N, C-alpha and C positions, 0 to 999 in steps of 0.2 A: 429445604434449606431456606431460611428466612432471607428476605431482601436485606441487603447490606445498606446501611443508612448513608445518605450523602452528607458531607461535612464541609462543603465550601459554599460561599455565597455565589449566587448567579451573577455573572458579569455580562456585559454586552457582547454582541456577536464576535467571537474570537476565532472562528474557524479560519476562513480565508479573507474575511473582510476587515480584520483588525490589524493595524500596523504596529501595535505595541505588544511585546512579549508578555505573557502572563507571569504574575508573581508566584511565590510559593503557595502551595495549597495542600489539601488533604484529599484522599481518594473519594470519588463520587460514588453514587449508589450503584449496586449491581444486584442481580437477582435472577431467579429461574423464570423461564417463560414457557413452560409446557414440555410435553414429551417430544423426543426426537423422532424423526421418521425411521421406519424399519431399516433403511439403508445405513443409518448412522449408529446402529447398535454396536456397543463396545465389545471388544474382545475381552474375555475373562482373564487373560494373562497380562493385561496392561498394568504396569506398575505406576503408582501415582507419585507425582512430585511432592516435595515437602510443602507445607503451607507457606513457609517463608523461604525466600530464595536469596541469591546473592548476585552481584555483578561488579566486576572490577576491570579497569582498563589494563590490558596487557601491553599495548604499544600504540603509538600514533604512526600508522603506516605511511601516510603522505599528507602534505599540506598544500596550501595555495591553489585549491580548486575554485573555479568560478561558477557560481550557481549550480552546483551538482544536484542531480535529481535521481535518475535511474542508476541502478547498479546490477550487474550480472556477473556471474562467476563462470569463467572458462574452464574446460577440462584441464586439469593440472593446477588450478587454483588461482591463476591471475584474474584480475578484475577489469571489467569494462565499466566506465562511468560516463554518463551524459552530462553535458552542460546545457541547462534549459535555455539560457539567454544567448549563448554563443553558437548553439546548434552543432556542437562537436562531440565526438566520442573519443575518449582517451583510455588507453590500456595502462593499468597500474600493476607493476610486479609485486606479487604477494609476499615476497621475501625482502626486497630492497626498497620498495615504494617508488622505484623509478617510473616516471610517466612517459608514455609514448603516444603522440597524437595519431589516431587512425585516420581522421578526416572529418569533414563536415557532412551533414545530411542535407542534400538539396531540397528546397521547398519549405524548410522550417521558417515560420514567421513568428518570432517571439514577441509577446506583448502581454502585459498583465501577468496572469498566471499560466499563460500558454507558452509554448516553445517545444524544445526537445525534452520529452518527459521519460517515460519508462523504457527500459531495455530488457530483452530476454534473449538467451542463447537457445538456438534450436534444440529440440529434444534429440535430433539426429545430427548434431553438430560435427561429429567425427566424419560423417559422409558428405555433408553439404556445406559446412562452414557458414551457415546463415546466422545473422544477427538481426533480431526484430526490434523495431522502435515504434513508439507511439508519439506522435508529434502534431503540433498545430500548424496549419498552413493559412494562407490568406482567406480561405473559404470554409475550412472545416478542421476537425481532428481526424487523423487517420492512422492506420497501422501499415507499416511497410517492412520488408525484409531486404537485407543487403548481404552480399557475399563478402566475407572478411578474408583478404589475401595477405597473409603475413610476409610474403616474399616481395611485395611491392614497397616502394620507399615510404617512410613515415609521412603521414599527412595525405597519402594517396591509397590507403589500404582498403577503403570501403567501396564496394561496387555501387552501381546505380540502384536506387530504391525500386523495388517491385512492390507496388501497393496491393495489399490483400484485402483491405477494408477501408472504405472512405465514407464520408457523409455523417460522421459523428459530429453533432453540433458543437460549435466552439463559442467561447465567451471571454470576456475580460477576466472572469473568475470561474471557478468550478469546472475545470476541464478534465477532472479525473486524471488518468494517465498511467496507472500501474498496469503492467502486463506480466504474465507468468505462465509457464507451461505446467499443467497439473500432472498428477500421477497417471492420468489416462492419456498423457502425451498430447492433449488438446491445449489450445491457447486460450487463456482467459484474460479479460480486460475489465478494469473498473472505469466507468465514465462519470462525468458530473452533469448536473442539469443546467449549467451555464448561468445560473441566477434566475432562470425562468422556471419557477416551481412546477408549473403544469406539465413540463416535459417528462418528469419522473414517472408519472402515471399514464403518459401518452403511449399507447401500444404501438404506434407507428414511428416512434422516435427511438434512437439509440442512446439518447441522453438520460442520465440518472438511472443507469442500469449496470448490471454485471453481464458481460457477454462471454459466450463460449463458442469457439469455432475450431475448425481444422487448421493445420498449419498453412493451408491455402486460403483461409478466410471464409470457408463455407460453413453453413449450419451443421451441427453434429447430431447424429442419432441419439436420442435421449433428451434433447432440448425440449422445453415445454411446447414449442411450436416447431413442427418439422422444417418449416421454410424460414426460420428466424434464428439469428445468433443470440437473441436475448435469452439470458438464463434466469435473471431475477430483476424485477422492477422495484420502484419505490425508494430509490436511493438519492441522497442529496449530492454527495461528492465522495466517491470511493477512491482512496489512494493506497490502500493496503490489501494484499491478497496473500494467503498462506494456507497450507494444508497441514493438519496435525498427523499424529501417528496412526490414526484411524482413517486417514485419507479424507477427512471432512474439511470442507472449504470454509475459511474464516475471512472476514473483510472488516476493515476499519472505515469509519465514515464520519465526516465533519457534520456536526450539528449547526444550528444557527445561533440562537441566543442562550440556549439552556443545556442541551445534552449532546455530547459526542457519543459515538456508539462503537461497540465491537459486536458483530453479528456472525452467527453460524448460518451458512447459506444453504437453503434448500431449493432445488430447481423449481421454478415457478412460484416460489414464495414471494409475497409482496411485503416490502419492509417499511411501507407506511408514509414516506415523505410525499407531499407536504402535509398530509392529514395528521400525522403523528410524529413527534420528535421525542426520541427516547422511549422508555417503557410507557405504553398507553395507559392513561388513567382508567380506573374501573368505570365501565359503562360508556367508554368512548365510541364503541361500535367499529365496524370495519373488520375485515378478515386480514389483519396485519400481523406480522411476526415481530415480537419484541426482541430487542437486543439482549445478548447474554450479559453484557456489562455496559455501564454508561458513566460518563464523567462530565463535570462542569467544563464548559468550553475553555476556561482559563487554565485548566489543569492538563489539557490534552491537545485539542486541535490535531488529531492524529494523521500521520501520513503512512509510512511503511510499517509492515509487520513481518515477523518471522516466527517459526516454531523451533524450539530447542529445549531439551531437558524437561519435557512434559508441560511446557508453558508457551503461551503466545507472548511475544515481546513486541511492544508497540512504541514507535517513535512519536514524541510530542513536539509540535512546532511551537505554538504559543505556550504550551505547557513546559517546554524546555526540560524534558525528562524522558527517561526510558521506563515504560510500564511493563511489569510482569503480571500476567494473568494465568495462574496455575489451573490446569484443566483436570476434570474428574475422569475423563475417558468415557463419560456417559452422556446424559441428556444435556440440555442447554443450561448449564449451571457451573460457575467456576468453583474450584475446590476451596478457595479462600479469597479474602479481600485482595484486590489488586495492590501491588506494591511498587513504589516509585524508586528509581535509581538515577544517579547522575543529575540530580535536580539543580538546574541553573549552572552546572559546571562547564558545559560546552555550548551553551546557548540552544538555539533551535536544532532539533533533530529531524532529519528528513527521511532517511531510508534505513531499514534494518534488513540484513540478509544472513541466513544461516551460513556459518563457515565450517560446519562439521563438528560433531561431538558437542562439547560445551562452549563453543566459540560462536560469536556473532561479529559481522562487519556492521558498523554504524557510521552513517554519513551525516555530518552536520549540515545545516542549511541557513547560515547567517549572512550569505551574500546574495540572498534572493530579493533584496529590496525591503524586507520587513524585519531583518535582524539587526544586531549591533556587532558588526564584524570586529574581531580582535586580530592581532598579528598572527598569521598562519592560517586563518580561515580561508576557505573551508577545508575540512580534513576528513580522512577516513580513519576510524578507530577500530582496533580489535579488542573485543570485550569477552571476558571469560564469565560464564554465567552458571548458576546452580539453583 
């Protein structure tokens, strides 16, 4: 498949360093990057999505959220949402939109792009009622788990944090923060390089990496290094993690001045930052893995991603739109050109989570200090996709 041509002008760094939302644009370049690993071989029964899709708002579930960042779905369908700057977790009824404060997470130190970031519900939640959180402290970024006791009074329902991983470098920018349990029931985390480019290639640093660990924060059998939670290096700022129907891991990543990326993650694969941004030019050298798709930073500045209806759906912050990337079910190549929806309609989009079938939960991000909040911001939207 030929590389798809980029059609937008390059603008200055729009990932997390630009305070201005991007204007309208057209999709950036995408293209193949070589054969997939044997473990990523597709099933012959995979049905392909249409080249062009659809997305429409079904309802606005709730409004008035302050700096929402992480979103996790409880058994039964209700949602947990984190407030980056307030350091709180709130439960949102998936039918009525009613909000109930669970409590604050002790130790959160919000500043810049740091604070209470990603949330994940334990893969064994029915037995342990554990909620996991990625957050910034005075000294680092870390991951902790807390028991959620629904029988306690509102505002006091979170137990004391049990830190499972500490020492992820922090910065005023690029703290990463997305966490999710994979099909293997292991916990994955996307981290940022904090603005210090060299950390992404530093084997001794947890910054600029995708991490894979047990629910207790220990390295997992099958990681590239037996004694390390590092799953892949060479990332600038990963804020989106999702698995497709073939159980392949995808990650969205902020570029700097030129290209934002969607990558298919291979254990031990090096994704090139800071040596390469986007698809490497011919003759660039280095054993780096190219992105599956790339966008001009004004069109994306991606955060959360989700998989639904055969496509990856990617939230754009500066780009203020929801991207659809239809997958072939085979190697690193999209089925068709990425397609944008909701462009400029709801402002910055922070998080996307699968809601089952053809539905997605989408969280806006206009109260994060870089958006232009409107009455009702921020909100959770239910989107029907095809």
